[in-house]
C-alpha positions, -999 to +999 in steps of 0.1 A: -824-199+591-809-218+562-830-238+539-812-267+522-823-290+494-799-319+496-797-343+465-773-372+460-748-350+441-744-318+462-739-328+498-703-317+499-711-283+485-739-279+510-716-285+539-690-261+525-717-233+521-729-240+557-693-236+570-690-202+553-724-192+566-716-202+601-683-182+601-700-151+589-727-154+614-702-159+642-684-127+632-716-108+631-726-121+665-693-113+681-693-077+667-729-070+677-726-085+712-692-069+722-690-036+703-664-020+727-639-048+721-615-038+693-601-074+687-621-104+695-606-139+700-627-167+685-626-203+693-601-221+672-615-240+643-651-233+654-663-231+618-645-264+608-659-282+638-694-269+633-691-280+597-682-315+608-712-317+630-735-305+601-719-330+578-723-358+603-759-348+608-767-346+571-750-380+564-770-397+591-801-382+580-792-393+543-786-429+555-819-429+573-845-447+551-874-430+568-860-396+561-850-403+526-885-415+517-903-384+534-913-357+510-915-332+538-889-306+551-871-318+581-862-291+607-830-292+628-807-270+649-769-274+656-751-252+681-715-247+691-696-220+710-725-195+708-732-202+671-766-215+663-774-230+628-810-236+622-818-253+589-846-273+571-838-299+546-853-326+525-837-352+502-844-356+465-833-388+446-808-383+417-836-395+394-856-364+402-827-339+406-812-347+372-845-350+352-851-324+325-886-311+327-899-291+298-919-260+310-956-260+301-954-222+297-934-211+266-934-174+280-904-179+304-869-190+299-865-220+322-875-254+306-880-236+273-861-246+241-830-223+237-840-215+200-874-203+212-858-180+238-832-165+215-858-159+187-882-142+212-854-120+225-837-114+191-805-124+206-777-149+199-772-159+234-802-160+260-803-129+283-801-150+314-767-166+303-752-132+294-763-115+327-752-142+350-719-146+334-714-108+335-722-108+372-699-137+380-670-122+361-676-088+378-676-100+414-674-137+417-644-149+396-622-147+427-648-166+450-635-199+462-655-227+448-674-207+424-699-229+406-690-258+429-705-243+461-743-242+460-763-209+465-793-207+488-823-224+473-847-196+480-824-170+463-821-192+433-858-197+430-863-159+433-838-153+405-856-181+384-889-164+389-876-130+380-860-142+348-891-163+339-913-131+344-889-107+329-890-087+361-878-050+355-857-051+387-837-082+376-804-062+373-808-048+408-816-082+420-784-096+405-763-069+419-776-076+455-778-114+453-751-137+468-728-147+439-732-184+446-770-180+440-763-163+406-739-191+397-765-217+408-791-199+387-770-203+356-764-240+363-802-245+369-810-229+335-788-254+316-800-283+338-837-275+331-833-272+293-857-296+277-828-311+259-790-306+266-772-277+252-752-300+231-785-318+219-799-352+222-793-359+184-755-354+187-750-371+221-741-405+209-715-390+185-700-369+213-695-400+233-680-418+203-658-388+194-643-384+228-633-421+229-612-418+196-575-425+204-561-409+173-557-372+181-562-360+145-593-380+141-606-368+175-599-331+166-618-334+133-647-353+149-651-329+179-650-298+155-673-312+132-698-319+160-696-283+171-704-272+136-733-295+136-750-277+165-779-252+159-766-216+159-781-206+193-767-237+210-733-232+194-731-195+202-742-200+238-718-229+243-688-209+230-698-180+253-699-202+283-667-220+272-647-188+271-662-177+304-652-209+321-617-206+307-615-171+323-627-185+356-600-212+355-574-186+350-580-176+386-575-211+399-548-201+423-574-179+440-609-197+434-595-232+434-615-241+403-594-258+377-605-267+342-612-302+354-633-290+383-653-269+360-658-296+335-670-319+364-696-293+374-708-284+339-702-315+318-732-335+328-754-304+328-746-295+292-746-331+278-769-353+299-796-363+275-832-360+282-850-390+296-869-401+264-836-399+244-812-415+269-834-447+271-833-453+233-811-483+224-798-488+259-806-514+287-806-485+312-839-477+328-830-449+354-813-415+355-790-429+383-777-457+359-772-431+331-753-409+355-729-437+366-726-449+329-718-418+311-708-390+336-670-395+330-673-393+293-696-361+297-669-345+318-641-355+293-661-339+264-663-306+280-627-308+293-616-315+258-631-281+246-619-262+277-584-274+270-586-265+232-573-233+219-599-206+214-627-217+190-642-191+168-679-193+157-671-175+124-641-199+117-662-230+125-690-218+101-664-210+073-650-244+075-672-265+051-654-298+054-674-327+068-661-356+086-676-388+094-684-395+131-689-432+125-665-451+146 
């Protein structure tokens, strides 16, 4: 049984994950049902065809106003060549899926300001970020579509609860969990920060800086903006930046280029909180903001990903200040 939470922005990754899931189930079914057959011939392109049926089904449901408006899970089954996919799904609008919601409990890590978490942990980078990155680099850096393909929602929620409650078995859970769920947990952590990692305060300056046409002026502005970040935010950003560069080095295997990674993480790290994004703009919904700024958010992260290695110590030693007024 596969549970799927389909939003406006992750339909393709859901379909890709279902294709992989179906192929795995088919192999397991064949091996268990015919143990005496050394080599089993499978139907050609069964996974791709089943994926097409699932995609078509999801798109039809997505376009059905009654289904979209429903808040309940919708159960369905798709079958082909002996493979049965049972799944439940419900749709959430982009306004809800992109909304930053501060946690009412300050004892956890999700929805809690990053400086609060690092101060409590007495660390420079939140434990959840360090552990998820370590696990991805250990066994997920060669995974096709890492960070692009969604993990199972129930697995991600289980990891979220474990990190929020500081479960002692968290390391065991990480080692046993599907790598896409771990990657999804890291993305969820950044998405649920009360304000973006690159902060609400600096968001307008990042948008202006990335639009500069003069390379020298852009360099000065973008480096100055990094120096302006609070230390926990800067250290966490630089840690993630170097990790994503290492992931992109495996692009021939995992198919994740710097641009692909910037597309996945840019809006997550930069998208302003709802209260800040409405200031000074005639934009009233998260959907409008997404359409308005998403490309610039991607370009900001891509700029840093394509930049030579950035040192925290070097940034802090540089005391020059540059105006970001453009």
